[in-house]
N, C-alpha and C positions, 0 to 999 in steps of 0.2 A: 466808176468806182468798183473796184474788184474786191471780192472777198475769198481769203486762202481758206481752203478746206483741206483736212488732212485725211490722207487716203492710207488705208492698211493694206499692205500687198498680202496676198493669200499664201498660207503656209504650203511649202512642199511636203508630201507624203513622208520624206526622212525626216523634216524638221519636226513634223508633228509627232512622229514616232519617238524622236529624241526627247522632246518634252514630256511625254507620257512616262518614258523610262525615268527621267530625272524626277517626276512627280512621285512615281512609285518608290524611287530609292529614298527620296526624303521622308515618305511615309514609314519605309522600312526602318531607316535610322531613328525616326521618332519612336518607333516601337521596340527597337532593339534596346533602348536605354533601361527601360524597366526590366527587359529580360536578362540583360547583363547584370544588374543588381541583384536580381533573384538567382541568377547563376553563382555569382560570387557568394551569397548567403549559403546557397546550398552546398558549395564546395567547403565553406567554413564549418557548416553543420557536419558534414561527412568528416572532416579533419578532426572535430571534436569527438565525434563518435569513435573514431580510431584511437584518440588518446585516451578515452575513458577506462578502458582496462588498465593501462600503465598508470594512470592516476589513482585509480582504485587501489591497487597493489601498492603503491607509495604512501597512500593514507593509511592503509592497514599496516604496512610494515614500518614504516617511520612515523607518520602522524599519530597513530594510536599509542605506540611505546613513549614517544615524544611527551604526549599529553599526560599519560599516566606517570611518567618521571617527574613531571612538574608537580603533580599531587604528591608522590612519594617523597619528593624533596623536602616537604614539610612535615613529615612524619617520623616516628620511631618504628622502624620496620627491619625484620631481620630476613625478608625474602619468603618467608613460609606462612607466618601466622598473620593474623588480621593487622593491619597498620594502625598505629595510633597517632592522631594529629597533635604536633607538639608546636605549632606556630614557628617562631624564629629561633628555637633552641638550636637547631642544626647551623644557622647562621652564626650564632654566638660560639658554638663549638668550632667552627671553621675560622673564625676571628682569632681564636687562642690555640689553635692547632699547629704546633711547630713543625709537625711532620709535612703539613701543607705548605708551609711557607718555605720549608726547605726544598720541596719538590719543586715549586714553582719557581724559585730561584734558579734551580737547574734547568728548568724550561726556557727561562730567558736567557741563560748562558748559552743553551743550544742554540736559540734563535740568533744570538749575536755571531755565534761561530759559522752558522749556515748563511748568514747574510753577508759575510765577509769572504771566507775561504773558498766555498765552492762557488760563489758568484764571481770571484777574481779569476778562479781557474777555469770557469765556463767561458767566460768573456775573453780570456787569453786564448783558450783553445778554439773557439769559434772563430776569432779573428784570424788566427793562424791558417785554421782550414780554409776560410774565406778566400785566401790568397793562393791556395793549392789548386791547380787546374787538373791535374791527373792524379788518380788515385783517392780523391776525396771520399767517395762513397765508402771504400775500405775503411779509413779512419773514422767515418761516422759510425759504422758498424762496430768496429772495436770499442769506441767510447760508449757506445749504447748498450752492449751486451750485459754489463754487470747490472745496469739498471732493470733489465728483464728477468734476472736470476731472482727466484724467491728469497725474501729477506732472511728467512730461516738458514737457508743454504749458505747464503753470504756470510751471515753471522757465525756458522759453524765452522766454514773454512777458514775465517781469520781467528777464531777461538783455538783452533789447532795449531795455526801458524805461530801465534803469539803465547802458546802455553810453554811456561819455562821449562818444563820438565821434558817435553817431547817436541817442541816446535822449534823455531828457528834459532833461539838462543841456545838450546841443547846441540843443534847441528854446527853451529859456530864455535861451541866451546870445545867440540872433538878435534877442530883444526887450530885450536889455540886462539880463538879470537873470544875475549872475555867481556866485551863492553856491555853485553847484555845480560850478564849474570846478576841474578838477585833483582832483576827488573820484572815486576808483576804488573803487567799492564791492566788486567782486569781485577786484581787483588789488591792493588795500592789505591786508598782512598784519595791520594792526590793525583792519580793519573786515571781512574776508572772512568770518570765521566768524559774526558777527553779523548781516551781509547775508544770509547763507544762512538763518539762523534767522528772519530777518524774512520772508522769502519762503515758507518752511515754515509759519509762524505764519498768514500771510494765508490759506493754504489750509486750515488746521487748526481755527482758533477757531470757526468756524460749526458744525463737528461738536459741539463742546462746547456751544454755545448750544442747539442742538436737544437735547442729551442731557440738560443741566441743566433746560430747559424742561419736558421730559417728566416729569422727577422733581418739579419744582415744582407741576405740576398735580396730581400725587397728595398734596400736603400737604392735610390737612382745612381748608376754607375757613372752618369757624367758629372756628379759631384766629385767623385774621385779622380776622374779625369783632369777637371779643373784644378783641383788642389794639387796634383802631380805637376801639371804645367806651371803653376805658381812656385813650385820648388818644396812643397809639404813633404815631409818624411813620414814613415809609417805610423809613428806615434801621434803626429799632428793629425793625419788622417783618422785615426782611432777617436781621438779625444774630441775633434771639432766636427767630424762627419758621421762617424759610426755610432757613437753614443747617442747624439741627439736624435738619429734617425730610428733607433731601436727604443726610445724611450717609454712608449706605450708597453712593449714587451718586458722591459726593465721593472716598470710598475706591477705588471701582472706576475712577475717572478718573486719581487719582493712580498706580494700578498700571500702567494700560495706557500711560500716558504715560511713567512709569520704564522698562518694558520696551521701548516704541518708540523712546526715546532711545538704548538700547544697540543698536538695529538701524538706526538711521538710515543712509540711503545715498543715495537716489535724488537729493535736491536738491543736497546737496555734490558729487556725482558730475558732474551735468549743469552747474552754475553754475560750480564752481572745479576739481573733479577733486582736491580736497584741498590744492590750493595757494591763494596761492603760498607756496613754501618750507615746506609742511606746515602753514600757519596755520589751515586749515579741514580738516585732515585728520581723519577718523573712523576706528573700528577696523574697520567693514565695509569701507571703502576699502582700509585696510591689508591685509585678508584678501584682498580681491580681487587687489590689486596683487602681494602675495606669491606668491599661487598662479598667476596667470596671466602676471605680468610677469616675476617672478624665478624661476618654476618651482619654487618651494619649497613644495609642496603639503602635504607632512607638517607643516611648520612652520605653515602657514595652517590645518591642521586643529586644531593644537593652540591657536592662538589663538582659534578658534571655540569649541573646548571649553571654554577658560577664561571666555569670554563667557557660554556656556551655563549654566556653573557659577554665575556671578555673578547670572544671571536667575533660576536655582533659588533662590539665597538671597532675592532679592527677593521671589519667591512665597512662600516659607516666611514671611518677615515679614509680609506682607500677609494670609496666611492666619491667621495668629496674632491678627493686628489684627481681622480680621473675625469670629473666633471670639469674642474678648473683647467686641466691640460686639454679638453675639447675645446672649451671656450677661447684658449689662448690661441689654438691652432686654427 
């Protein structure tokens, strides 16, 4: 009867050295995990320290005035003397203020205009540029330059061009073309708001062209090639491939246009001042006029608070839309 015994062969020096290195490596890995976590925490702390100055400035410049406006919105205050708390009196005043409802109606008209005209122009311009292979950069610059010019300069240029006494109408009148005679773009209550929107659109739509063009260039080119093989024309490519491919950018553009429409100020202020007879008045102009013209700073703060709440509602709606899009994708 024989008994089997196991024997262990001796390790060679190289094998022993390999096992020692492996053991040291495992120990190092085991120790590196807490070190890696500590390093991440340290980097996060350093990043926060770098952010603190900017955060402090924002809290001072934006947070402080914002909180103070929240208080002044419920007071009777002229901007100089001590404010007197009045509760909801400003809210009641706002609900019965015909000037406010007139101005906010113009803001919504402005919004509808900018959600249609420049959006269509921007999409069309971007789609045409996306099909150009040579010289596209030049066209992008040409479209984007008006957006870079200061709004006051743009407004003054168009104010001079559309001046009935010395602008385009007067020059055409000299050569016998009279169809612009007695047309007062900024002086006619029926035309003033749309004339202001026209000038604002002239400066703004190039921004949308560049925005949409960048999004279109991110759409997979193989989709267009497959569509062409199937016999799709340019319109079918645009409708079935381009638009779905840039949907997040479209949502973003609609959001910023909606918010900017609530804040529109500069072009109406320079071109018409809200006139004539309030026909191009906007809420931002009303706030400015109420605070600095009528010295009703408390009521102006409440109007601004109401518009901020409206903007917050818009942001919530768009956040829900974006979340639903992300879940769908």
